[in-house]
N, C-alpha and C positions, 0 to 999 in steps of 0.2 A: 882423237879430232883432230889436222891435221889448223892451220892459222890457215885465216882468210890472207887472200894474195891481197883485196886488196878490205880492209879495216875500219875501213872508213864511213859510214852512211851521209848520202844528207838527201833531206826529203825535199820539194819542191809542189807547190799547188799549181794547178797549170785546168784551165779551162780546158772543153768541150771540142772548142777547134782548134787550142792550143794543141793538147794531146793526140788529134786526128791528124795535124799538120805534125807534129814527131814525127809521126807511124809512118804518112805519106813518105815521108824524107831519109824515114828507117827501114822501107822494104823496095825504094829507086834504092838505097846507096847499098840493099843488100847486107844490110849493118845487120848484127846475128843477133839481139836485145835490144831492150831499148835502153840500157844500162850502159851500152857499149857506144848508141848512137847519142844519148847526151854528152858522154866522155867527149868525143869526137867534136864532137860544136861547139864542144868548150875551147876542146885545141885549136881548131880551129877562130873561136872569136879572140882566144886570146896575143894571140898570132897575128889575130891582124890590126889595124892603124884607124885610124881616126879616130878613138872614140873618147871622146873628154869627159874630165871628170864632175860626176852628179853635183849637181847646187843641190845648197844646204835646203834640207829639207822636204827632197825630193823621195816619193811612196813608190814601195815598193808595183805596188798596182802601177805606174809608172812604164814601166821594163817588162812587155811583153813581148810574149812571140811575135803574133800576127800587127800589123800594123793599123793604124782606129784614122776615122774620115775626119772630119772640121767636127761632127757634129756628133762626133762619138760613138756612131756606129763604124762596124768591122767594115773596114775597108782592104777585099783581095787588086791589089796590083792598080792603086790608086780607084777601082770602083766599089765604090759606096755599098755594100752587104746586111738586109734589115732584120735584124735579127724575131 
């Protein structure tokens, strides 16, 4: 068996809404796989400016793919969505 081109594995947990957003983006951009889509999004994010260093004590749940409204409900394009 040949060696893997990408031998490192990264596991992430997503909500159903976040996975749907990823899949929608992937299909819209005609990405061949979820992994390719995530790598492209990581590449774009790592080259983007404007991200500040996370504050001490920030939790993983504070870094979602989809925005939240002020009351904690999900928001789509600034419009709160009831779950």
